[in-house]
C-alpha positions as a printed NumPy array, in Angstrom:
array([[-16.741,   6.408,   5.549],
       [-15.333,   2.888,   5.237],
       [-14.266,   0.37 ,   7.928],
       [-10.906,   2.148,   8.316],
       [-12.535,   5.563,   8.891],
       [-11.469,   6.803,   5.48 ],
       [-14.002,   9.343,   4.19 ],
       [-15.674,   8.433,   0.89 ],
       [-14.12 ,  11.334,  -1.035],
       [-10.606,  10.428,   0.148],
       [-11.215,   6.738,  -0.572],
       [-12.255,   7.607,  -4.135],
       [ -9.204,   9.84 ,  -4.651],
       [ -6.816,   7.15 ,  -3.382],
       [ -8.427,   4.419,  -5.498],
       [ -8.038,   6.634,  -8.572],
       [ -4.369,   7.281,  -7.736],
       [ -3.413,   3.738,  -6.688],
       [ -4.61 ,   1.374,  -9.404],
       [ -1.399,  -0.62 ,  -8.904],
       [  0.236,  -1.748,  -5.672],
       [  2.286,   1.193,  -4.397],
       [  5.066,  -1.241,  -3.501],
       [  5.377,  -3.997,  -6.127],
       [  3.342,  -2.426,  -8.924],
       [  0.94 ,  -5.268,  -9.726],
       [ -2.514,  -4.336, -11.017],
       [ -5.036,  -4.25 ,  -8.157],
       [ -8.539,  -5.717,  -8.098],
       [-11.418,  -4.798,  -5.81 ],
       [-12.776,  -8.317,  -5.355],
       [-11.46 , -11.848,  -5.221],
       [-12.561, -13.791,  -8.269],
       [-13.703, -17.372,  -7.619],
       [-10.843, -19.884,  -7.812],
       [ -8.29 , -17.054,  -8.091],
       [ -5.49 , -15.947,  -5.808],
       [ -6.039, -12.927,  -3.607],
       [ -2.58 , -11.609,  -4.461],
       [ -4.045,  -8.823,  -6.617],
       [ -6.649,  -7.802,  -4.053],
       [ -6.284,  -4.136,  -3.214],
       [ -5.893,  -3.47 ,   0.511],
       [ -5.668,  -0.283,   2.551],
       [ -2.215,   0.658,   3.766],
       [ -1.174,   3.195,   6.39 ],
       [  2.284,   4.141,   5.166],
       [  3.175,   5.4  ,   8.63 ],
       [  1.641,   2.777,  10.929],
       [ -0.748,   5.158,  12.656],
       [ -4.448,   4.62 ,  11.926],
       [ -5.22 ,   8.144,  13.171],
       [ -3.322,   9.718,  10.257],
       [ -6.007,   9.647,   7.577],
       [ -4.534,  11.771,   4.805],
       [ -3.79 ,  11.394,   1.102],
       [ -0.096,  11.26 ,   2.047],
       [ -0.479,   8.394,   4.543],
       [ -3.16 ,   6.169,   3.042],
       [ -2.391,   4.049,  -0.007],
       [ -3.509,   0.891,  -1.778],
       [ -1.276,  -2.13 ,  -2.01 ],
       [ -1.648,  -5.817,  -2.755],
       [ -2.47 ,  -8.265,   0.015],
       [  0.977,  -9.953,  -0.019],
       [  2.853,  -6.635,   0.348],
       [  0.476,  -5.444,   3.074],
       [  0.837,  -8.73 ,   4.945],
       [  4.616,  -8.657,   4.642],
       [  4.931,  -5.059,   5.806],
       [  2.532,  -5.482,   8.705],
       [  3.508,  -3.015,  11.423],
       [  7.118,  -2.647,  10.33 ],
       [  8.528,   0.801,   9.709],
       [  8.598,   1.525,   5.994],
       [ 12.367,   2.038,   5.723],
       [ 13.042,  -1.166,   7.677],
       [ 10.553,  -3.186,   5.633],
       [ 12.195,  -2.053,   2.391],
       [ 15.357,  -3.806,   3.638],
       [ 13.519,  -7.095,   4.297],
       [ 14.094, -10.347,   2.414],
       [ 10.571, -10.049,   0.993],
       [ 11.415,  -6.73 ,  -0.675],
       [ 14.803,  -7.952,  -1.849],
       [ 13.222, -11.048,  -3.422],
       [ 10.505,  -8.961,  -5.121],
       [ 12.883,  -6.215,  -6.283],
       [ 11.083,  -3.605,  -4.17 ],
       [ 13.217,  -0.667,  -3.064],
       [ 13.068,   3.093,  -2.562],
       [ 13.564,   3.635,  -6.296],
       [ 10.84 ,   1.249,  -7.508],
       [  7.948,   2.226,  -5.221],
       [  5.148,   4.649,  -6.139],
       [  5.581,   8.395,  -5.753],
       [  3.464,   8.548,  -2.579],
       [  5.876,   6.103,  -0.916],
       [  8.942,   7.994,  -2.159],
       [  7.505,  11.17 ,  -0.648],
       [  6.933,   9.424,   2.696],
       [ 10.529,   8.198,   2.693],
       [ 11.841,  11.687,   1.935],
       [ 10.006,  13.187,   4.938],
       [ 12.288,  11.38 ,   7.353]])
């Protein structure tokens, strides 16, 4: 189990699924290389901002900038933000796991 209470088997499954940011699509790294930006660093994301929902449908990997921008905003609201507009992120460009979360509403 990691620091976010994600069991090892679920963590492995999510890392295999989300090799790119589920929002902007950049290739994710597991560590910060010396003298490099942390923009590609893979971070844990609760799609629905509830840390008690630890499922394959609610946990994803995204880059540090997208995670920081989204923060505790609701997914649908965040997708309307200036950050998303500037990055070309919308309901049609996000990963399948995010599209599924949007369709549940």
